[in-house]
N, C-alpha and C positions, 0 to 999 in steps of 0.2 A: 321480092314481091311478097306481100302478106296474103293471108287468106282472102279468097273471093276478089282478088285483084286490087285491093285497097292497100295503099302504103300508109303506115302509121308514121306521123311526123314525130320525131324525137322531142320529148319535153312538152308535148301537147296534153293538156288535162282533158279528161272526159267531163263535159259540162252537162248540166241538167237540161231537160227538154220539156215541152208542153205535155208530152205523154207521161213523164215522171210526175208532174204536178197533178194531172188528171187522175192518175192512179192513187195518189195520196188523198185527194179530195174524195174519191169514191170509197176508199178504205174508211176514212173518217165518217162519212155519211152512213155507212152500212154497219157500223159497229158502235158499241156503247163504251163510254169512259176512255176514249182515245187520248193519249199523251204523246208529245213529240220529244225526241231526244236527238239533239244536234251533235253530229260527229265532225271532227276537224278534217280538213282536206289532207290528202296524201300526195305523194309524188306523182301518182297517175290518175287520181280521181278528185274532182272538186268535192266540196263539203257534201256530206250526206245527212239525211235525217231518217230516224227510225220511228215509225208510228207504232205504238203498243196499245192494244185494246185492253179493256178490263179483264178479259179472260186470258190475257197473255199472248194472244195471236199478234204477230208483228209483221211489218214489211219495211224494207229499206229502199230508198231512192235517192238519187242525186238532188241537190238543192242549190240555189244560187247563194251560197254562203250563209253565215249565221243571220244576217239581216233578212235574207229571203225566207229562212225558216221562221223567223219572228213574224214576218208579214203574213205568211201562210197560216200560221197558228192563230194570229189575231182574226184573220178572215174566217177561219173555221171555229173560232171560239174554243180552242183547246190549249191546255198548258204546254209550255215548252221549256225544256231543261238542257243544260250542257252535259252531254254524256261523259266528257272527260273529267268533269268535276263530280257529278252525282252518281255516275255509273248507270246500270240498267236495273229495272225492277225484277225481283225474283220471279214474278209470274211469267216473264218472258222466257227465262231459262226453263221453267217448269213446262210451259206450253211446248217449247222445242223438244224437250225430253219426251213428252207424250207423243208428239208427231213422229219422233224417231222410233219409238216403241210400236207405233201403229204402221210404220213403213212409209210415212209421208215425209216430204221435205219441207222445212219451214221457210218463211219469208217469201 
């Protein structure tokens, strides 16, 4: 038996939820210059998207695949990139380093 009485089914991917989408929408609405970076799915997690603001603040959530990321980005009128091809902006790493130095956790 797994934690809290739930059994994890082998081979089951964690999928996105409406809470994931709501968080991404709120992040984009409350920050300037947000861009989306789509990450490929893994063995245990469906595709994810990282939203990065102009100051480098970022958040990562599950998304319904690259098509879902494209659809959400169009709805929010933000650019979307393939993280596996383009990588991540330097400002994201710089923001994370500042948070580490300040004792906060990123994402």
